[in-house]
Backbone as CSV, one residue per row, in Angstrom:
resi,resn,N_x,N_y,N_z,CA_x,CA_y,CA_z,C_x,C_y,C_z
1,UNK,0.634,-1.212,0.150,0.149,-0.143,0.101,0.794,1.193,-0.113
2,UNK,1.986,1.371,0.535,2.754,2.250,0.522,3.344,2.840,-0.596
3,UNK,3.667,1.739,-1.448,4.287,1.909,-2.991,3.127,2.431,-3.651
4,UNK,1.768,1.986,-3.619,0.796,2.363,-4.319,0.457,3.957,-4.137
5,UNK,0.608,4.201,-2.756,0.358,5.646,-2.404,1.231,6.668,-2.764
6,UNK,2.623,5.970,-2.947,3.836,7.028,-3.547,3.481,7.135,-4.917
7,UNK,2.815,5.817,-5.893,2.699,5.863,-7.116,1.847,6.911,-7.532
8,UNK,0.523,6.978,-6.715,-0.595,7.786,-7.021,-0.567,9.337,-6.644
9,UNK,0.862,9.818,-6.711,0.933,11.335,-6.250,0.186,11.987,-7.076
10,UNK,-0.683,12.933,-6.430,-1.369,13.829,-7.115,-0.977,14.646,-8.478
11,UNK,0.398,15.039,-8.239,0.686,15.885,-9.371,1.175,14.951,-10.382
12,UNK,1.643,13.991,-10.247,1.955,13.007,-11.448,0.618,12.451,-12.123
13,UNK,-0.438,12.313,-11.678,-1.734,12.204,-12.210,-2.330,13.347,-12.853
14,UNK,-2.291,14.485,-12.400,-2.641,15.411,-13.163,-1.711,15.931,-14.225
15,UNK,-0.470,15.565,-14.429,0.396,15.915,-15.429,0.045,14.908,-16.429
16,UNK,-0.267,13.640,-16.254,-0.420,12.506,-16.965,-1.767,12.829,-17.803
17,UNK,-2.722,13.462,-17.111,-3.920,13.729,-17.660,-4.038,14.944,-18.381
18,UNK,-3.429,15.987,-18.165,-3.121,17.043,-18.864,-2.405,16.967,-20.169
19,UNK,-1.220,16.098,-19.994,-0.370,15.986,-21.266,-1.069,14.956,-22.145
20,UNK,-2.153,14.140,-21.872,-2.564,13.090,-22.916,-4.004,13.257,-23.388
21,UNK,-4.974,14.180,-22.577,-6.416,14.452,-22.895,-6.609,14.810,-24.427
22,UNK,-7.413,14.288,-24.981,-7.959,15.060,-26.072,-8.617,16.269,-26.346
23,UNK,-9.158,16.774,-25.039,-9.800,17.952,-25.023,-9.005,19.049,-24.421
24,UNK,-9.360,20.239,-24.490,-8.792,21.274,-23.913,-9.253,21.410,-22.631
25,UNK,-8.292,21.193,-21.547,-8.794,21.246,-19.937,-8.055,22.435,-19.281
26,UNK,-8.474,23.142,-18.544,-7.699,24.347,-18.017,-8.448,24.543,-16.337
27,UNK,-7.095,24.858,-15.649,-7.505,25.091,-14.113,-7.317,26.663,-13.947
28,UNK,-8.545,27.460,-13.263,-8.321,28.776,-12.945,-8.476,28.805,-11.527
29,UNK,-7.886,30.130,-11.008,-8.062,30.471,-9.811,-9.373,31.316,-9.380
30,UNK,-9.705,31.849,-8.607,-10.791,32.610,-7.853,-10.820,33.792,-8.784
31,UNK,-9.812,34.245,-9.338,-9.840,35.859,-10.150,-9.891,35.339,-11.507
32,UNK,-10.264,34.114,-12.008,-10.254,33.788,-13.044,-9.121,33.653,-14.146
33,UNK,-7.980,33.585,-13.285,-6.792,33.602,-14.040,-6.266,32.086,-14.328
34,UNK,-5.804,31.776,-15.486,-5.334,30.313,-15.953,-4.153,29.916,-14.842
35,UNK,-4.204,28.618,-14.420,-3.264,28.170,-13.591,-2.354,27.219,-14.270
36,UNK,-3.340,26.081,-14.792,-2.628,24.948,-15.523,-3.604,24.791,-16.756
37,UNK,-3.010,24.301,-18.135,-3.626,24.115,-18.992,-3.079,22.500,-19.823
38,UNK,-4.132,21.937,-20.604,-3.548,20.682,-21.097,-2.761,21.055,-22.292
39,UNK,-2.199,19.956,-22.810,-1.474,20.152,-24.143,-2.068,20.517,-25.186
40,UNK,-3.463,19.780,-25.170,-4.282,20.138,-26.515,-4.570,21.688,-26.350
41,UNK,-4.703,22.354,-25.261,-5.200,23.752,-25.138,-3.598,24.710,-25.564
42,UNK,-2.487,24.173,-25.044,-1.446,24.787,-25.311,-1.113,24.872,-26.747
43,UNK,-1.320,23.864,-27.614,-1.177,23.819,-29.008,-2.148,24.703,-29.465
44,UNK,-3.150,25.042,-29.278,-4.215,26.128,-29.556,-3.693,27.345,-29.354
45,UNK,-3.091,27.816,-28.185,-2.431,28.998,-28.027,-1.293,29.224,-28.899
46,UNK,-0.507,28.331,-29.186,1.002,28.185,-29.712,0.527,28.625,-31.200
47,UNK,-0.471,27.778,-31.506,-0.932,28.040,-33.215,-1.343,29.413,-33.407
48,UNK,-1.892,30.420,-32.577,-2.286,31.574,-32.535,-1.244,32.601,-31.991
49,UNK,0.035,31.908,-31.810,1.232,33.032,-31.731,0.979,33.602,-30.202
50,UNK,0.321,32.782,-29.264,0.623,33.301,-27.803,1.218,32.310,-26.966
51,UNK,2.118,33.220,-26.283,3.209,32.014,-25.515,3.230,32.352,-23.951
52,UNK,2.564,33.674,-23.887,2.412,34.421,-22.289,1.157,33.882,-22.037
53,UNK,0.782,32.511,-21.161,-0.707,32.278,-21.024,-1.035,32.441,-19.431
54,UNK,-0.134,31.554,-18.558,-0.418,31.583,-17.208,-0.675,32.951,-16.466
55,UNK,-1.614,32.881,-15.665,-1.859,34.179,-14.866,-2.729,35.076,-15.675
56,UNK,-2.995,34.890,-16.922,-4.041,35.677,-17.921,-5.285,35.237,-17.550
57,UNK,-6.138,36.286,-18.158,-7.643,35.965,-17.986,-8.295,35.480,-19.349
58,UNK,-9.265,35.265,-19.572,-9.900,35.084,-21.065,-9.971,36.643,-21.696
59,UNK,-10.276,37.614,-21.025,-10.284,38.807,-21.668,-9.063,39.468,-22.493
60,UNK,-7.886,38.938,-21.908,-6.395,39.271,-22.187,-6.305,38.233,-23.219
61,UNK,-6.752,36.936,-23.593,-6.266,36.180,-24.118,-7.415,36.218,-25.486
62,UNK,-8.665,36.082,-25.374,-9.512,36.262,-26.083,-10.338,37.404,-26.707
63,UNK,-10.149,38.544,-25.986,-10.781,39.829,-26.383,-11.758,40.015,-25.355
64,UNK,-12.257,41.215,-25.409,-13.448,41.759,-24.260,-14.513,40.853,-24.535
65,UNK,-15.226,40.975,-25.672,-16.519,40.314,-25.894,-16.464,38.840,-25.372
66,UNK,-15.836,37.844,-26.012,-15.866,36.355,-25.537,-15.415,36.656,-24.132
67,UNK,-14.317,37.245,-23.826,-13.858,36.807,-22.370,-14.898,37.458,-21.193
68,UNK,-15.738,38.528,-21.778,-16.464,38.859,-20.707,-17.645,37.893,-20.191
69,UNK,-17.826,37.317,-21.545,-18.968,36.134,-21.355,-18.694,35.004,-20.489
70,UNK,-17.422,34.682,-20.756,-16.870,33.343,-20.120,-16.384,33.602,-18.683
71,UNK,-16.052,34.847,-18.419,-15.691,35.238,-17.055,-17.016,35.199,-16.274
72,UNK,-18.072,35.963,-16.923,-19.224,35.513,-16.276,-19.984,34.193,-15.560
73,UNK,-19.719,33.194,-16.771,-19.699,31.983,-16.322,-18.988,31.550,-15.130
74,UNK,-17.678,31.755,-15.261,-16.649,31.347,-14.442,-17.086,31.679,-13.275
75,UNK,-17.412,33.107,-12.884,-17.677,33.642,-11.610,-19.014,33.093,-10.815
76,UNK,-20.151,32.766,-11.864,-21.305,32.019,-11.402,-20.981,30.836,-10.785
77,UNK,-20.187,29.922,-11.607,-19.720,28.567,-11.003,-18.902,28.663,-9.601
78,UNK,-18.234,29.435,-9.597,-17.478,29.549,-8.312,-18.102,30.295,-7.121
79,UNK,-19.004,31.297,-7.239,-19.656,31.926,-6.530,-20.843,30.913,-5.688
80,UNK,-21.469,30.001,-6.636,-22.430,29.345,-6.342,-22.169,27.757,-5.978
81,UNK,-21.017,27.459,-6.619,-20.837,26.054,-6.197,-21.303,25.110,-7.209
82,UNK,-22.025,25.598,-8.229,-22.712,24.758,-8.963,-22.254,24.358,-10.529
83,UNK,-21.992,23.582,-11.085,-21.293,23.362,-12.447,-22.224,23.917,-13.461
84,UNK,-21.424,24.124,-14.534,-22.226,24.397,-15.769,-22.013,23.387,-16.963
85,UNK,-22.930,22.698,-17.355,-22.548,21.337,-18.267,-22.767,21.779,-19.599
86,UNK,-22.278,21.274,-20.683,-22.376,21.377,-22.122,-22.888,22.612,-22.492
87,UNK,-22.230,23.763,-22.302,-22.496,24.916,-22.929,-21.843,25.070,-24.333
88,UNK,-22.574,25.299,-25.260,-22.204,25.490,-26.528,-21.606,26.964,-26.982
89,UNK,-20.530,26.991,-27.581,-19.923,28.259,-27.482,-18.904,28.342,-28.912
90,UNK,-18.615,29.284,-29.531,-18.064,29.588,-30.532,-16.800,30.794,-30.431
91,UNK,-15.835,30.539,-31.155,-14.892,31.437,-31.117,-14.175,31.407,-32.462
92,UNK,-13.407,32.505,-32.787,-12.926,32.465,-34.174,-11.335,32.528,-33.913
93,UNK,-10.786,31.642,-34.704,-9.426,31.574,-34.793,-8.776,32.559,-35.225
94,UNK,-8.096,33.405,-34.586,-7.512,34.449,-35.237,-6.378,34.255,-36.440
95,UNK,-5.721,33.284,-36.265,-4.499,32.726,-37.197,-5.328,32.580,-38.696
96,UNK,-6.581,31.824,-38.461,-7.017,31.236,-39.668,-8.575,31.932,-40.238
97,UNK,-8.878,32.557,-39.286,-10.359,33.136,-39.585,-11.681,32.243,-39.633
98,UNK,-11.232,31.014,-38.987,-12.149,29.997,-38.984,-12.958,29.903,-37.729
99,UNK,-14.189,29.609,-37.749,-15.022,29.743,-36.527,-15.034,28.145,-35.707
100,UNK,-14.498,28.012,-34.502,-14.405,26.837,-33.910,-15.632,26.946,-32.745
101,UNK,-16.478,25.814,-33.226,-17.543,25.440,-32.272,-16.960,24.607,-31.310
102,UNK,-17.365,24.863,-29.896,-17.154,23.728,-28.892,-18.189,23.275,-27.731
103,UNK,-18.004,22.601,-26.817,-18.923,22.268,-25.695,-18.137,22.049,-24.607
104,UNK,-18.411,23.083,-23.554,-17.603,23.537,-22.463,-18.598,22.881,-21.295
105,UNK,-17.858,22.247,-20.355,-18.372,22.076,-18.923,-17.476,22.804,-18.009
106,UNK,-18.180,23.253,-16.916,-17.005,23.984,-15.935,-17.482,23.558,-14.618
107,UNK,-16.812,23.191,-13.876,-16.861,22.603,-12.363,-16.124,23.251,-11.334
108,UNK,-16.665,23.548,-10.291,-16.162,24.501,-9.072,-15.115,23.282,-8.476
109,UNK,-13.825,23.840,-8.061,-12.905,23.049,-7.254,-12.798,23.520,-5.721
110,UNK,-12.972,22.639,-4.972,-13.097,22.778,-3.489,-11.948,22.210,-2.810
111,UNK,-11.596,23.039,-1.542,-10.529,22.621,-0.826,-11.105,21.640,0.386
112,UNK,-10.305,21.322,1.045,-10.636,20.606,2.221,-11.476,20.817,3.303
113,UNK,-11.674,22.290,3.293,-12.691,22.979,4.188,-14.267,23.330,3.379
114,UNK,-14.130,22.607,2.155,-15.261,22.625,1.388,-15.751,24.298,0.845
115,UNK,-14.379,24.951,0.772,-14.319,26.229,-0.051,-14.110,26.321,-1.467
116,UNK,-14.719,26.924,-2.425,-14.219,27.081,-3.695,-13.130,27.840,-3.879
117,UNK,-12.125,27.215,-4.447,-10.813,27.758,-4.646,-10.370,27.840,-6.098
118,UNK,-11.289,27.213,-6.904,-11.007,27.575,-8.422,-12.029,26.853,-9.294
119,UNK,-11.571,26.771,-10.449,-12.340,26.384,-11.399,-11.947,25.074,-12.526
120,UNK,-12.352,23.993,-12.934,-12.022,22.926,-13.566,-12.786,23.147,-15.029
121,UNK,-12.267,23.322,-16.022,-12.980,23.541,-17.597,-12.632,22.578,-18.375
122,UNK,-13.472,21.935,-19.057,-13.291,21.108,-19.923,-13.892,21.328,-21.387
123,UNK,-13.308,21.563,-22.465,-14.044,22.013,-23.754,-13.657,21.201,-24.806
124,UNK,-14.575,20.737,-25.504,-14.385,19.696,-26.667,-14.866,20.341,-27.872
125,UNK,-14.152,20.419,-28.869,-14.391,20.750,-30.482,-15.504,19.867,-30.890
126,UNK,-16.708,20.641,-31.508,-17.587,19.783,-32.013,-17.850,20.183,-33.373
127,UNK,-16.631,20.875,-34.257,-16.836,21.241,-35.247,-17.718,20.411,-36.448
128,UNK,-17.507,18.974,-36.554,-17.652,18.107,-37.361,-19.290,17.708,-37.005
129,UNK,-19.736,18.136,-35.855,-21.376,17.888,-35.513,-21.906,19.152,-35.543
130,UNK,-21.383,20.296,-36.265,-22.055,21.707,-36.144,-23.240,21.657,-36.795
131,UNK,-23.441,21.225,-37.780,-24.655,20.958,-38.633,-26.012,20.361,-37.940
132,UNK,-25.512,19.310,-37.245,-26.626,18.438,-36.457,-26.836,19.140,-35.096
133,UNK,-25.767,19.139,-34.253,-25.852,19.315,-32.785,-26.375,20.774,-32.607
134,UNK,-25.410,21.710,-33.346,-26.071,23.117,-33.148,-27.187,23.433,-33.522
135,UNK,-27.836,22.909,-34.592,-29.145,22.701,-35.103,-30.126,22.234,-33.857
136,UNK,-29.579,21.040,-33.475,-30.600,20.496,-32.417,-30.681,21.689,-31.139
137,UNK,-29.408,22.333,-30.644,-29.449,23.381,-29.758,-30.352,24.361,-29.921
138,UNK,-30.175,24.999,-30.965,-30.857,25.946,-31.709,-32.289,25.645,-31.559
139,UNK,-32.860,24.609,-31.750,-34.419,24.048,-32.037,-34.744,24.241,-30.517
140,UNK,-33.667,23.636,-29.451,-34.011,23.764,-28.185,-34.396,24.987,-27.514
141,UNK,-33.897,26.055,-28.067,-33.727,27.342,-27.221,-34.774,28.418,-28.098
142,UNK,-35.130,28.137,-29.235,-35.716,29.036,-30.103,-37.056,28.658,-30.471
143,UNK,-38.113,29.665,-30.707,-39.183,29.278,-31.221,-39.038,29.242,-32.701
144,UNK,-39.258,28.032,-33.111,-39.444,27.742,-34.623,-40.145,28.661,-35.636
145,UNK,-41.044,29.684,-35.363,-41.903,29.975,-36.031,-41.442,31.532,-36.314
146,UNK,-41.019,32.174,-35.100,-40.173,33.729,-35.058,-39.062,33.692,-35.010
147,UNK,-37.881,32.611,-34.685,-36.847,32.771,-34.464,-36.514,33.380,-33.213
148,UNK,-37.315,33.813,-32.243,-36.922,34.102,-31.309,-36.619,33.341,-30.040
149,UNK,-36.140,33.852,-29.068,-36.017,33.014,-27.934,-37.096,32.313,-27.328
150,UNK,-36.949,31.085,-26.805,-38.228,30.321,-26.170,-38.678,30.528,-24.920
151,UNK,-39.169,30.007,-24.170,-39.475,30.177,-22.593,-38.116,29.273,-22.033
152,UNK,-37.577,28.402,-22.638,-36.460,27.923,-21.920,-35.381,28.842,-21.848
153,UNK,-34.783,29.379,-23.202,-33.895,30.273,-23.227,-33.871,31.515,-22.580
154,UNK,-35.528,31.954,-22.457,-35.600,33.405,-21.665,-35.563,32.865,-19.923
155,UNK,-35.742,31.843,-19.464,-35.608,31.407,-18.054,-34.032,31.354,-17.858
156,UNK,-33.338,30.768,-19.220,-31.947,30.988,-18.653,-31.320,32.272,-18.608
157,UNK,-31.760,33.595,-19.491,-31.558,34.809,-19.609,-31.741,35.306,-18.468
158,UNK,-33.007,35.436,-17.751,-33.621,35.768,-16.589,-32.443,35.574,-15.649
159,UNK,-32.107,34.332,-15.057,-31.221,33.772,-14.112,-29.988,34.620,-14.420
160,UNK,-29.464,34.558,-15.622,-28.123,35.188,-16.024,-28.382,36.818,-15.472
161,UNK,-29.404,37.462,-15.741,-29.577,38.797,-15.487,-29.689,38.987,-14.154
162,UNK,-30.221,38.023,-13.138,-30.635,38.091,-11.788,-29.072,38.163,-11.115
163,UNK,-28.488,36.957,-11.473,-26.872,36.763,-11.243,-26.058,38.239,-11.463
164,UNK,-26.099,38.638,-12.563,-25.425,40.031,-12.805,-26.112,41.187,-12.112
165,UNK,-27.218,41.207,-11.880,-27.910,42.350,-11.274,-27.291,42.424,-9.594
166,UNK,-27.360,41.091,-9.256,-27.032,40.931,-7.722,-25.510,41.109,-7.482
167,UNK,-24.477,40.923,-8.436,-23.239,41.172,-8.198,-22.781,42.843,-8.336
168,UNK,-23.811,43.478,-9.357,-23.543,44.714,-9.614,-24.481,45.859,-8.911
169,UNK,-25.240,45.348,-8.322,-26.298,46.004,-7.627,-27.103,47.093,-8.768
170,UNK,-27.667,46.216,-9.811,-28.279,46.989,-10.892,-29.458,46.425,-11.050
171,UNK,-30.425,46.965,-12.068,-31.935,46.663,-11.992,-32.115,46.187,-13.559
172,UNK,-33.053,45.290,-13.777,-33.687,44.917,-14.941,-35.225,44.547,-15.217
173,UNK,-35.620,44.660,-16.228,-37.117,44.833,-16.097,-37.739,43.647,-17.330
174,UNK,-39.034,43.089,-16.855,-39.421,42.174,-17.832,-40.765,42.806,-18.460
175,UNK,-41.006,42.921,-19.757,-42.265,43.355,-20.482,-42.968,42.185,-20.618
176,UNK,-43.987,41.616,-20.350,-45.045,40.669,-20.632,-46.144,41.286,-21.573
177,UNK,-46.123,40.756,-22.749,-46.872,41.410,-24.187,-48.017,40.302,-24.366
178,UNK,-49.318,40.756,-24.553,-50.281,39.977,-25.086,-50.726,40.856,-26.198
179,UNK,-51.398,40.071,-27.269,-51.784,40.805,-28.705,-53.251,40.743,-28.516
180,UNK,-53.907,41.758,-28.398,-55.592,41.899,-28.336,-55.789,41.793,-29.833
181,UNK,-56.591,40.953,-30.127,-57.568,40.843,-31.345,-56.782,39.905,-32.280
182,UNK,-55.848,39.185,-31.592,-54.943,38.212,-32.750,-55.874,37.070,-32.795
183,UNK,-56.808,36.806,-32.158,-57.588,35.670,-32.486,-58.327,35.727,-33.663
184,UNK,-58.787,36.969,-33.862,-59.743,37.418,-34.818,-59.188,37.199,-36.151
185,UNK,-57.744,37.643,-36.176,-57.125,37.537,-37.623,-56.966,36.110,-37.961
186,UNK,-56.667,35.092,-36.815,-56.649,33.598,-36.999,-57.810,33.236,-37.602
187,UNK,-59.199,33.411,-37.068,-60.375,33.251,-37.407,-60.971,33.503,-38.966
188,UNK,-60.507,34.796,-39.008,-61.164,35.447,-40.425,-60.092,35.073,-41.386
189,UNK,-58.625,35.390,-41.296,-57.785,35.162,-42.273,-57.007,34.001,-42.592
190,UNK,-57.232,33.400,-41.559,-56.563,32.118,-41.149,-55.094,31.991,-40.693
191,UNK,-54.667,30.776,-40.590,-53.536,30.749,-39.589,-52.297,30.896,-40.504
192,UNK,-52.394,30.697,-41.607,-51.199,31.329,-42.586,-50.914,32.821,-42.165
193,UNK,-52.117,33.559,-42.367,-51.931,35.120,-42.109,-51.716,35.288,-40.761
194,UNK,-52.086,34.712,-39.685,-51.843,34.741,-38.317,-50.193,34.521,-38.025
195,UNK,-49.723,33.694,-38.657,-48.341,33.099,-38.416,-47.383,34.301,-38.890
196,UNK,-47.991,34.791,-40.286,-47.139,35.973,-40.846,-47.191,37.040,-39.757
197,UNK,-48.084,37.388,-39.427,-48.586,38.692,-38.383,-47.506,38.651,-37.261
198,UNK,-47.495,37.130,-36.655,-46.780,36.891,-35.484,-45.226,37.163,-35.754
199,UNK,-44.802,36.775,-37.053,-43.182,37.096,-37.524,-43.232,38.699,-37.757
200,UNK,-44.030,39.228,-38.173,-43.956,40.850,-38.320,-43.813,41.427,-36.704
201,UNK,-44.662,40.676,-35.871,-44.615,41.578,-34.542,-43.248,41.324,-33.945
202,UNK,-42.627,40.069,-34.243,-41.188,39.789,-33.489,-40.200,40.637,-34.141
203,UNK,-40.332,40.767,-35.535,-39.446,41.400,-36.278,-39.353,42.998,-35.475
204,UNK,-40.659,43.534,-35.191,-40.890,44.649,-34.904,-40.385,44.783,-33.532
205,UNK,-40.317,44.143,-32.582,-39.844,44.034,-31.280,-38.422,43.932,-31.084
206,UNK,-37.733,43.276,-31.931,-36.419,42.828,-32.133,-35.931,44.605,-32.403
207,UNK,-36.571,44.831,-33.391,-35.815,46.102,-34.026,-35.947,47.317,-32.886
208,UNK,-36.534,47.105,-32.043,-36.757,48.463,-31.480,-36.590,48.221,-30.070
209,UNK,-35.534,47.304,-29.635,-34.856,47.017,-28.296,-33.651,46.988,-28.590
210,UNK,-32.776,47.152,-27.673,-31.198,46.937,-27.685,-30.861,45.711,-27.955
211,UNK,-29.530,45.602,-28.721,-29.085,44.278,-29.155,-28.761,43.203,-27.561
212,UNK,-28.572,44.265,-26.503,-28.336,43.358,-25.500,-29.590,42.792,-24.896
213,UNK,-30.907,43.321,-25.175,-31.914,42.735,-24.567,-32.295,41.448,-25.239
214,UNK,-33.307,40.735,-24.465,-33.820,39.674,-25.024,-35.321,39.373,-25.528
215,UNK,-35.601,39.279,-26.274,-37.019,39.238,-27.118,-37.475,37.747,-27.235
216,UNK,-38.476,37.184,-26.431,-38.737,35.970,-26.330,-40.185,35.820,-26.873
217,UNK,-40.658,34.536,-27.394,-42.263,34.230,-27.810,-42.389,33.076,-26.918
218,UNK,-43.365,33.277,-25.824,-43.498,32.319,-24.951,-45.193,31.451,-24.807
219,UNK,-45.951,31.794,-26.062,-47.140,31.180,-25.998,-47.513,31.416,-27.454
220,UNK,-48.687,31.459,-27.712,-49.507,31.702,-29.075,-49.095,33.284,-29.585
221,UNK,-49.842,34.071,-28.650,-49.717,35.477,-28.931,-49.019,36.263,-27.868
222,UNK,-48.005,35.532,-27.080,-47.476,36.326,-25.862,-45.910,36.143,-26.160
223,UNK,-45.457,37.368,-25.639,-44.066,37.687,-25.999,-43.696,38.366,-24.518
224,UNK,-42.173,38.072,-24.335,-41.684,38.664,-23.234,-40.359,39.342,-23.715
225,UNK,-40.321,40.694,-23.122,-38.890,41.307,-23.588,-38.298,41.522,-22.234
226,UNK,-36.886,41.066,-22.193,-36.000,41.241,-21.160,-35.233,42.341,-21.175
227,UNK,-35.304,43.906,-20.551,-34.762,44.834,-20.538,-33.612,45.029,-19.796
228,UNK,-32.172,44.647,-19.963,-31.168,44.337,-19.115,-30.600,45.743,-18.894
229,UNK,-30.006,45.837,-17.490,-29.473,46.798,-17.164,-30.163,48.425,-17.413
230,UNK,-31.218,48.256,-16.533,-32.088,49.665,-16.642,-31.565,50.504,-15.578
231,UNK,-31.805,51.977,-15.898,-31.153,52.927,-15.122,-32.085,53.327,-14.008
232,UNK,-33.485,53.400,-14.524,-34.416,53.740,-13.734,-35.964,53.467,-14.025
233,UNK,-37.027,53.272,-12.999,-38.288,52.419,-13.226,-38.714,53.146,-14.399
234,UNK,-38.635,54.534,-15.099,-39.531,54.867,-16.101,-38.891,54.436,-17.387
235,UNK,-37.940,53.816,-17.324,-37.256,53.573,-18.664,-38.053,52.245,-19.136
236,UNK,-38.382,51.121,-18.444,-39.285,50.099,-19.174,-40.812,50.734,-19.477
237,UNK,-41.217,51.661,-18.634,-42.440,52.364,-19.090,-42.355,53.036,-20.538
238,UNK,-41.477,53.477,-20.902,-41.177,54.378,-22.018,-41.107,53.323,-22.772
239,UNK,-40.214,52.292,-22.951,-40.072,51.364,-24.087,-41.564,50.706,-24.183
240,UNK,-42.271,50.248,-23.113,-43.347,49.421,-23.288,-44.500,50.620,-23.992
241,UNK,-44.465,51.927,-23.859,-45.239,52.786,-24.594,-45.037,52.587,-26.006
242,UNK,-43.395,52.789,-26.288,-42.917,52.879,-27.680,-43.608,51.274,-28.316
243,UNK,-43.539,50.285,-27.766,-43.852,49.233,-28.410,-45.428,48.946,-28.452
244,UNK,-46.080,49.511,-27.726,-47.634,49.408,-27.917,-47.943,50.077,-28.991
245,UNK,-47.347,51.426,-29.049,-47.395,52.290,-30.198,-47.219,51.776,-31.629
246,UNK,-46.163,51.161,-31.591,-45.375,50.484,-32.922,-46.424,49.201,-33.358
247,UNK,-47.030,48.457,-32.600,-47.910,47.363,-32.683,-49.210,47.756,-33.184
248,UNK,-49.710,48.794,-32.507,-51.011,49.150,-32.897,-50.993,49.838,-34.312
249,UNK,-49.860,50.574,-34.570,-49.893,51.327,-36.156,-49.444,50.359,-37.359
250,UNK,-49.009,49.229,-36.834,-48.718,48.175,-38.060,-50.127,47.375,-38.343
251,UNK,-50.378,47.636,-39.820,-51.554,47.115,-40.328,-50.951,46.304,-41.722
252,UNK,-51.240,44.994,-41.848,-50.988,44.366,-43.220,-51.658,44.682,-44.145
253,UNK,-51.544,44.147,-45.359,-52.070,44.336,-46.499,-53.468,44.221,-46.776
254,UNK,-54.141,43.186,-45.663,-55.434,43.199,-45.771,-56.200,43.952,-44.369
255,UNK,-55.329,44.897,-43.986,-55.923,45.789,-43.151,-56.141,45.237,-41.497
256,UNK,-55.557,43.994,-41.590,-55.723,43.548,-40.118,-54.867,44.031,-39.058
257,UNK,-54.985,44.417,-37.944,-54.348,45.055,-36.828,-54.860,44.508,-35.318
258,UNK,-53.771,44.817,-34.503,-53.915,44.323,-33.247,-53.476,45.467,-32.270
259,UNK,-53.848,45.251,-30.990,-52.850,46.113,-30.066,-52.210,45.176,-29.181
260,UNK,-51.602,45.772,-28.247,-50.819,45.117,-27.316,-51.322,45.782,-25.770
261,UNK,-51.156,44.620,-24.790,-51.080,44.954,-23.564,-50.341,44.368,-23.076
262,UNK,-49.368,45.063,-22.263,-48.107,45.159,-21.826,-47.998,45.195,-20.214
263,UNK,-47.492,44.150,-19.325,-47.255,44.198,-18.083,-45.794,44.418,-17.710
264,UNK,-45.562,45.195,-16.500,-44.193,45.322,-16.519,-43.882,44.723,-14.903
265,UNK,-42.401,44.176,-14.932,-42.072,43.631,-13.599,-40.661,44.214,-13.507
266,UNK,-40.116,44.795,-12.135,-38.954,45.031,-12.450,-37.764,44.666,-11.173
267,UNK,-36.778,43.957,-11.709,-35.893,43.451,-10.522,-34.950,44.298,-10.028
268,UNK,-34.916,44.560,-8.287,-35.385,43.594,-7.368,-36.659,44.127,-6.741
269,UNK,-37.524,45.266,-7.255,-38.196,45.330,-6.376,-39.929,44.852,-6.340
270,UNK,-40.053,44.014,-7.999,-41.178,43.158,-7.734,-40.770,41.765,-7.453
271,UNK,-39.600,41.363,-7.263,-39.125,40.058,-6.849,-37.805,39.754,-7.126
272,UNK,-37.234,38.599,-6.834,-35.723,38.341,-6.804,-35.571,36.978,-7.453
273,UNK,-36.703,36.359,-7.890,-36.527,35.122,-8.401,-37.412,35.131,-9.999
274,UNK,-36.999,34.437,-10.830,-37.278,34.436,-12.447,-38.915,34.029,-12.300
275,UNK,-39.371,33.068,-11.844,-40.776,32.896,-11.624,-41.698,33.911,-11.255
276,UNK,-41.051,34.399,-10.149,-41.896,35.434,-9.229,-42.123,36.526,-10.575
277,UNK,-41.013,37.214,-10.905,-40.908,38.167,-11.807,-41.853,38.033,-12.903
278,UNK,-42.028,36.738,-13.535,-42.665,36.399,-14.659,-44.292,36.540,-14.247
279,UNK,-44.707,36.096,-13.236,-45.979,36.161,-12.474,-46.393,37.556,-12.442
280,UNK,-45.594,38.515,-11.902,-46.068,39.886,-11.528,-46.228,40.539,-13.137
281,UNK,-45.279,40.224,-13.889,-45.392,40.957,-15.219,-46.793,40.558,-16.030
282,UNK,-46.945,39.353,-15.466,-48.245,38.534,-16.261,-49.382,39.202,-15.881
283,UNK,-49.511,39.311,-14.509,-50.778,39.844,-13.708,-50.670,41.419,-14.109
284,UNK,-49.673,42.296,-14.440,-49.780,43.561,-14.618,-50.305,43.399,-16.183
285,UNK,-50.114,42.578,-16.922,-50.407,42.597,-18.204,-52.142,42.394,-18.360
286,UNK,-52.368,41.391,-17.576,-53.820,41.151,-17.451,-54.511,42.198,-17.021
287,UNK,-54.263,42.957,-15.926,-54.946,43.981,-15.369,-54.853,45.265,-16.565
288,UNK,-53.974,45.268,-16.999,-53.900,46.607,-18.094,-55.018,45.957,-19.424
289,UNK,-55.243,44.824,-19.760,-55.705,44.058,-20.670,-57.562,44.264,-20.281
290,UNK,-57.587,44.383,-19.175,-58.925,44.547,-18.545,-59.613,45.881,-18.274
291,UNK,-58.681,46.860,-18.349,-58.966,48.024,-17.855,-58.789,49.031,-18.943
């Protein structure tokens, strides 16, 4: 047993794993700085002309946009102690200009006292499966008619917004939108016209909010807009008024039109959980619809 214990020295096992595994594996500290990486990942950096790796963050290595996103995921894993599994990501190889599609899992690392001291990441390239797996991923998170986010993706985006707002002491808002008179279009003009109308509404909503906001379709004629990073309670009211007017004024070639009832909830004033915020916005919409 003594020889076995000596043979299984942790550092040797870790080195053997990092030198031979076919995935990009990395270990980060609590500041999201790289501490160890696998040979596969070292080859990626070398191919892109990067030699100074250790102690750097993803922002320094991959740029502000991609690095900011991954650091939010890292911080969420380390602060909650909960893993993130199978996240689909893409990044452009700077040397070749090619998009590299990956599936990434991030796990918290605990010390003997049960404290999170870092993060273990495992990234697997899935370029050969892009057409199928990415397609399935898209279908799982988007509404097939309008291409907007679906309820599943909306819930994930709200959870991310809650995490970010708690960290930075900021606010965000949900706009719950229901179309008045849409059933009449389906009944009179048929479902094909109704589908076209929903697509037009989806396009109008997307064009009139920021790219950082999320527009989702969660039911037949129900939409939700997540306004991230609002500065005051009047801001979502102004956006709601603008969207209401845009929807009211839009008339198709056969003069079908609808109006919108919109309810608003604001984090954290109206709740600190995704389900409660949606219920408050839904109730406010119902009140607006019947008054």
